[in-house]
C-alpha positions in Angstrom: 40.3 112.0 -48.5 43.9 111.6 -47.6 46.7 112.6 -49.9 47.1 109.9 -52.6 49.9 107.4 -52.3 50.5 107.8 -56.0 49.5 110.6 -58.3 50.1 110.7 -62.1 49.4 113.8 -64.2 49.6 114.2 -67.9 51.4 110.9 -68.7 52.1 110.6 -72.4 53.9 107.9 -74.3 54.2 107.7 -78.1 55.4 104.8 -80.2 56.0 106.0 -83.7 52.7 107.5 -84.8 50.7 105.8 -82.0 50.0 107.8 -78.8 49.6 104.9 -76.3 48.9 107.2 -73.3 47.6 110.7 -73.9 47.9 113.1 -71.0 46.7 110.4 -68.7 46.0 111.3 -65.1 45.1 109.0 -62.2 45.8 108.4 -58.5 45.9 105.6 -56.0 45.1 105.9 -52.3 47.0 104.0 -49.6 45.6 100.5 -49.1 43.1 100.6 -51.9 42.7 98.3 -54.9 42.3 100.5 -58.0 41.5 98.7 -61.2 42.2 100.0 -64.7 40.0 98.7 -67.5 39.5 99.3 -71.2 39.8 97.6 -74.6 43.0 96.3 -76.1 45.1 99.2 -77.2 43.6 101.6 -74.6 47.1 102.2 -73.0 46.7 100.1 -69.8 50.0 98.2 -69.9 51.8 101.2 -71.2 50.6 103.2 -68.2 51.7 100.5 -65.8 55.2 100.5 -67.5 55.4 104.3 -67.1 54.5 104.1 -63.5 56.9 101.4 -62.7 59.8 103.0 -64.6 60.0 100.2 -67.2 59.0 102.8 -69.8 60.3 106.3 -70.0 57.4 108.8 -70.4 57.5 111.5 -73.1 55.7 113.8 -70.8 54.0 113.8 -67.4 54.7 113.8 -63.7 54.5 111.0 -61.2 54.5 111.5 -57.4 54.8 108.5 -55.1 54.8 108.8 -51.3 55.2 112.5 -51.5 58.2 112.3 -53.8 58.6 113.2 -57.5 59.7 109.9 -59.1 59.1 110.9 -62.7 62.8 110.5 -63.7 63.8 107.7 -61.4 64.8 104.3 -62.9 62.8 101.2 -62.2 65.2 99.8 -59.5 65.1 103.0 -57.5 61.3 103.0 -57.6 61.3 99.5 -56.3 63.5 100.5 -53.3 61.0 103.3 -52.5 58.2 100.7 -52.3 56.8 100.5 -55.8 56.7 96.9 -57.2 55.4 95.4 -60.5 54.2 92.0 -61.4 54.3 91.4 -65.2 51.7 90.2 -67.6 54.1 87.5 -68.7 55.4 85.3 -65.9 59.1 86.2 -65.1 60.5 83.5 -62.8 63.6 81.3 -62.8 62.1 78.1 -64.2 65.0 75.8 -63.3 65.0 76.7 -59.6 62.5 75.7 -56.9 59.8 78.0 -55.7 61.7 78.6 -52.5 64.9 79.3 -54.4 63.1 81.9 -56.6 61.8 83.7 -53.5 65.1 83.6 -51.6 66.8 85.1 -54.6 64.2 87.9 -54.8 64.8 88.6 -51.1 68.5 88.6 -51.6 68.4 91.0 -54.5 66.1 93.4 -52.6 68.4 93.4 -49.6 71.2 94.7 -51.7 73.3 91.5 -51.9 73.0 90.8 -55.6 76.8 90.6 -55.7 76.4 87.3 -53.9 73.9 86.1 -56.4 73.4 82.3 -56.2 76.3 81.9 -53.8 74.6 81.5 -50.5 70.9 81.5 -51.4 70.4 77.8 -50.6 72.1 77.9 -47.2 71.4 81.4 -45.8 68.5 81.0 -43.2 68.1 84.8 -43.2 66.7 84.2 -46.7 65.2 80.8 -46.4 63.0 81.5 -43.4 61.2 84.6 -44.8 61.0 82.8 -48.1 59.0 80.0 -46.6 56.8 82.4 -44.7 56.0 84.3 -47.9 55.3 81.1 -49.8 52.8 80.2 -47.0 51.2 83.7 -47.3 50.5 83.1 -51.0 49.3 79.5 -50.5 52.5 77.7 -51.9 54.0 76.3 -48.7 53.5 72.7 -49.9 55.2 73.6 -53.2 58.4 75.1 -51.8 60.7 72.3 -53.2 59.0 72.0 -56.6 61.0 73.3 -59.5 59.2 76.4 -60.9 58.9 74.8 -64.4 56.7 72.1 -62.8 54.3 74.5 -61.1 51.0 75.1 -62.8 50.4 78.4 -64.6 48.3 79.6 -61.6 51.0 78.6 -59.1 53.6 80.4 -61.2 51.6 83.6 -61.0 51.2 83.1 -57.2 55.0 82.7 -57.0 55.6 85.8 -59.1 53.3 87.7 -56.8 55.2 86.5 -53.8 58.5 87.7 -55.4 56.9 91.1 -55.9 55.8 91.1 -52.3 59.4 90.3 -51.2 60.3 93.8 -52.1 58.1 95.0 -49.3 56.1 97.4 -51.5 53.6 100.1 -50.5 52.1 99.9 -53.9 51.9 96.8 -56.2 51.4 97.2 -59.9 49.7 94.1 -61.4 49.3 93.6 -65.2 46.7 90.9 -65.9 47.3 88.7 -62.8 44.5 86.2 -63.9 45.6 86.0 -67.5 45.5 82.5 -68.9 44.0 81.0 -65.7 41.1 78.7 -65.3 38.1 79.4 -63.0 39.7 77.7 -60.0 43.1 79.4 -60.3 41.5 82.8 -61.0 39.3 82.5 -57.9 42.4 81.6 -55.8 44.2 84.7 -57.1 41.2 86.9 -56.4 41.1 85.6 -52.8 44.8 86.2 -52.4 44.6 89.8 -53.6 41.6 90.4 -51.4 43.7 89.3 -48.4 46.2 92.1 -49.2 43.5 94.8 -49.3 44.1 97.5 -46.8 47.7 96.3 -46.2 49.2 97.2 -49.6 47.8 99.5 -52.3 47.3 97.7 -55.7 46.9 99.2 -59.1 45.4 96.4 -61.2 45.1 96.1 -65.0 42.6 93.3 -65.6 40.3 92.1 -68.4 38.3 89.7 -66.2 35.3 91.9 -65.2 34.2 89.4 -62.5 37.7 89.8 -60.9 37.6 93.6 -61.3 34.2 94.0 -59.5 35.2 91.5 -56.8 38.4 93.3 -56.0 38.3 97.0 -56.8 37.5 99.9 -54.5 37.7 102.2 -57.5 37.9 101.7 -61.3 39.4 103.9 -64.0 38.3 103.3 -67.6 40.8 104.1 -70.4 40.1 104.8 -74.0 42.7 105.8 -76.5 45.2 106.5 -73.8 42.9 108.8 -71.7 40.9 108.2 -68.6 37.2 108.7 -69.5 35.7 107.6 -66.1 36.8 107.0 -62.6 34.6 105.9 -59.7 33.4 103.1 -57.5 32.5 99.8 -59.1 28.8 100.7 -58.7 29.3 104.0 -60.5 31.2 102.4 -63.3 28.8 99.5 -63.6 25.9 101.8 -64.1 27.7 104.4 -66.3 25.9 104.0 -69.7 29.0 104.8 -71.8 31.1 102.3 -69.9 28.4 99.7 -70.0 28.0 100.0 -73.7 31.6 100.3 -74.7 33.5 98.1 -72.2 31.1 95.8 -70.3 29.2 94.7 -73.5 25.8 95.8 -72.3 23.0 97.7 -74.0 21.9 101.0 -72.6 
């Protein structure tokens, strides 16, 4: 197997007396979808925050694309190709879908000092924004104010904004959270279309989505990885089946 795109070793994060991640180790290969599952409080979102740079680790080492990024802030990790989409939608609700994406492109290209100024007229921003909206299935919603998009459409827009940073690895925290069956299926199809092009580390509670998407799955408990393997291996692991998939052994 090739050298992993991302490797984390010994990640630890403590909040007061709670150790959210406890010497957690995992890796992600280029182009794969790697899902992280486990019960509430297992440390999944904390781990995503540590990998993205949103949270500072108490201990541990993170290597990405052959570089030690353990001490790099979030924005520098983004420019290296590590992007995050949050559990809570973070878009500009008063602006159109296309405006949101154009601003994401503007910020990534290093022109945030021109924030808002030319975003509505600069075709170097508008054209790729429209292409990216088409890629995530929102081309017919480009002129709709984000507040008027459905929850599922807002998540699609947020994913497009993350993709605007041209990442090698996308960190997704509960991308189907709060979605109905139709929207969830649309998101799964969208993520499947990215497989092989962009590596994805996915935190998700929806087991149907996990098994439809993942090349590998890591199971967390009390901040530690207790199992990693293919969906088939994880599905048949008696400890995982009993503790996390709600099945009897």
